[in-house]
N, C-alpha and C positions, 0 to 999 in steps of 0.2 A: 430115473433109472429105471429100466424095465420096460420102457414104452418102446412101441413099434411104429415103422415107418416104411409106408409103399411109396417109392420112387421111381421116377421113369428109369428104364434100362440105357436110354440114351441120354447124358448130360454133360454139360460143360466140364472141361476137365478139372478145375477147380472145385466145382461142388462134387463131382464125383469121388476125388481125392479125398475131401473131408468126409463124405458119406460113409467110404470105405476103408480110412485110416484114423481118422481122429473120432467120430460120433461113437464107435464101440468103447471107446476110453470113457464116455459119460454115461455107460450101460445102455445105449441104444441100439435096437438091433432094425436093419436095414433091409428088407426084400425090393426085389426090382422086377418092373412089368413092362410090356410094351403098352403105352397108355393109347394106341390105336385100337386095342384089343379091349373093349369093357370088360367082357368078361373074364381076361386075364387079370386085370387089376381087381376085380372084386373078390376072384378066387386067391388074393395075396392077401386081403384083410385078415386081421386078426381080431380075437376080444379085445386085445390090449393095443391095436393101431389107433394112434392117435392124430398122425399128419398123412395126408396125401400131397407129393411133390413131384410135379413135372412140368416139361417144357415144352412150349408150341408154340412155332416150329421148332425142333431140336437142334441142339448144337452138337456136331456141325451137319449132319446129315439132311436137315432141313425137312423131318418127319412132321405130318399135321396131324394132332388129334384133335376130337371133337369134343371141344370144353364142356358144353352143356350135356351131352350124353355121359361123359365122366362124371360130372358133378351131380347129376340126377341120380345116377347109380348108385354114388358113393352115400350119397345124404339117405336114399331107401337103406341101403345096407345098415349106416351107421349115422344118423345126424350130429352126432358128438365130435366126427372127424373133421378136422380142421384143412380146406384144401387149397393148395398153394400152386399158383401158375407162374412160372418164371417166363416175363412177358418180355424179355429183353430185345428179343430179335426182332420184334415189331414195334416196339414202345406204343403207349397208349393212344396215339395219334392214329395207328392204324387198325390196333386191336384191344379190348377192353373185358378182361375174363372178368371181373366183376358182374358184368351184365347176363354173363352165361353162367352164374351161380358160384362163382371160385369165391371164399371168404377173403382170400390175401392174393394182390396181384404183386408181384416182385420185378422190379426192374434195376438194372446195373445203370446206374446215371450216368456213369463213367461213358457210355456208350452215346447212343442216339438223343438222349435228352439233353444231355450236355452238346455232345458232338463236335468239340474242338480237341480232343485228346490232351487235355489238360486240366482233368479232375478225375479223383478217385472216390467214387461215392455209390450209393446205393439206396435205395427206397423200399417199403412196404405200403402197400396203399391197401384201404380197407372201408367198405360202409356199413360196418358193423360197429357202434359206438362203444360196447363192450370189450369187445377184441381190440379195439383202438388203444383202450385204456390201460389193458394189459400190457401190450407192446411199447406203448408211451413209457409207462412205469421202467419194464427192462431197458428199455434204450437207456434211459437215463441212470440206470443202477448200474448198467456196464459202462458207460460213459461212451456208447458208440454215438457219437454227435459229430457232426463234419465241423469245419472251422468258417468263422463268418465269410472269408475270402473266397472258399469254396463254394458256400452259398451263393454269393453275389456272381461267379463264373456260372454257376448252372441259371442263374436267373437270367442271364444275360442270353444263355444259349437257346433255353427254353421261348425265347422271343421268336426265334426263325423256325422253331421246331417244325410248322407245316410247311413251309417252303422247302426246308431241307428233306422233309421224309418225302414230298411229292417228287424231288430231282432224284434222290435216291432211288426211287420207283421207276420212274421213266427212263432212268439210265441202266439200271439193272436190267429191265425189260429187255430193252435194246441189245444188251449185252449177251443174256441168256440167249435170243432169238439166233446172234450171230454165231454164239459157240456151238449151237445144234446145227449148223451148217459146216463146220471145219471139220474135215476127214481125221484130224489128229486128236480129236476130242471123242472120247467114247459114248459120255453120257452126261447130259447137263441136268442138274436138279434147282428147280426155280418154282415155287408153288404158284405162283402168276402162270405158268406155262400149262396148257392144257393136257401136256404129256406127263405132267406131276400126277402121281396114283392120287393124291389126296386134294387133288384141286377144286373139287366141287366144295370139301368142308372148308377149305381156306377160302373159297369165295363166299361162303355163307357167313363165316363167324368175324371176317375182316373185311375192310373197305379199301384195300390196297396191299402192297406189300414193300418190304423193307430194301437194303441192298445187298442182301444175303444169297449168294449165289454158290453152289457146288458144283464140281466137275470132275468127271474123272478121265485122265487122259489114256491113250495107246502106251504100252511099253511098260517101264518100270521105274524105281525110285531115282535110277540116275537121269532117266529122261525127264522126270519131273522138277528134279534140281536145275538140270540144264534150263528147261524152260523158265522157270522164274529166273535164273543169273541173265536171260536176255531182256527183261522186262526193264522199261526205261521210267515209264510213269508210275505204274504200282510199284510200291514199298513193301518188301518184304518184310511182314511183323505180324506179331500177334496184335491182339484188340480188334475192335470193328465200331461200326456206325459211328466214324467221324467224315469231314467234310472231305477228306483226302483217301483214297482207293489204297486199300493194303489187302496183300495174299500172303497164302501161307499153305504148308502141309500139316495137317491137325497130327496125322501120326507121329512126326518129329518135333512138334512145337505145340500147341494149346492141350492136346492130347496124349502127349507121351507118358504123362505121369498113369495113365491107364494101362493096366497088365495087355499085353498083346493078344493073348488069346479072347479077351474082351473084345478088343477093337477089332480084331478079326470076325467075332461073332457078330458084331454090330454092322461090319461093312465100312469101317473107317480104315480103308487100305493105304497101302504107301503110295500109290499112283490118284488119291483123292485129294483135291486142292478146293480150298474154303478161300472166297474172294469176299470183300467186303467193298462193295461199289461206293465210290464217293460222289461228289457233284461236279467235278470237273466236267470238261467238253468231252460228251459222250462219243464224238469221232475221234479225239485222241485216245481215249482209252481202248475202243475197238481197235485201232489202228496198232497201238501198243501190243495187245494181246495177239494181233494177227502175225506182226513180225517175229516175236516171241516162238510163236509155234513153228511158223514157218522155218525160222531159224535151227530149230531144237531137232536132233536125229532120232525122230519118232520112227518107228516101222510101222505103217498101217497095216493091220492084218486084212487078209484076203477077203474080199465080200464086205470089208468095214464101208 
């Protein structure tokens, strides 16, 4: 009780909900910062700060923070603070936060590491033996242990992690490049594109990218809904990181629990669409997106 956490201002909706509505009941105080701005992170640290928690890339807007720069600065400010990086969007195959100074790398195993949409599980990884012993004790004490069958399924999924991640990356890059050329698409967000503002950082700290793409379409929320309704191969669903391609509107789905004023401030608008590209035939995926966009009654602004 009374401890302080500095968290990223853009987080997975469930994490955001826990920090904003549940953590306070444990006496925890959370402040938020844009982790792309290291000075902003350091300014948020207090004498009672015990934990720093951020995602990179963020969910859903795919902002990329410099993990090493954040870790170095936080450790210089207070070496006792534990630094956690949510690595779910990348998986350990493409990005290893522990190599850049994080104390803990968190992954939702439900997503890429399992990869088949049939397990709910998470994991914490650390290279600090003492921290590991503490985490292991608390895991056992609260009973946060997965079932043997879930572990079996994850071990099955991990055997194909490398080939799946390479295909996610290959498909997503081709789709992102296609979407950039479509007149009904206002903006495409994918860190492996040179147009991404954090492209150089992403390239430096990862050796590829996942299947997560963000896109803004022209029009309004009704246009976004109509576009999704025309899709045949993509499934309208939350979650991500599986072999099948999923698509959603975060403001109505994964991030609906976040207050609208916060969503608006972050840029999670109603015409923003999150895509989790699977490993299907990429031509089928592109054709599906193309026909759905073409059928949608989206008015293209003059000069777009």
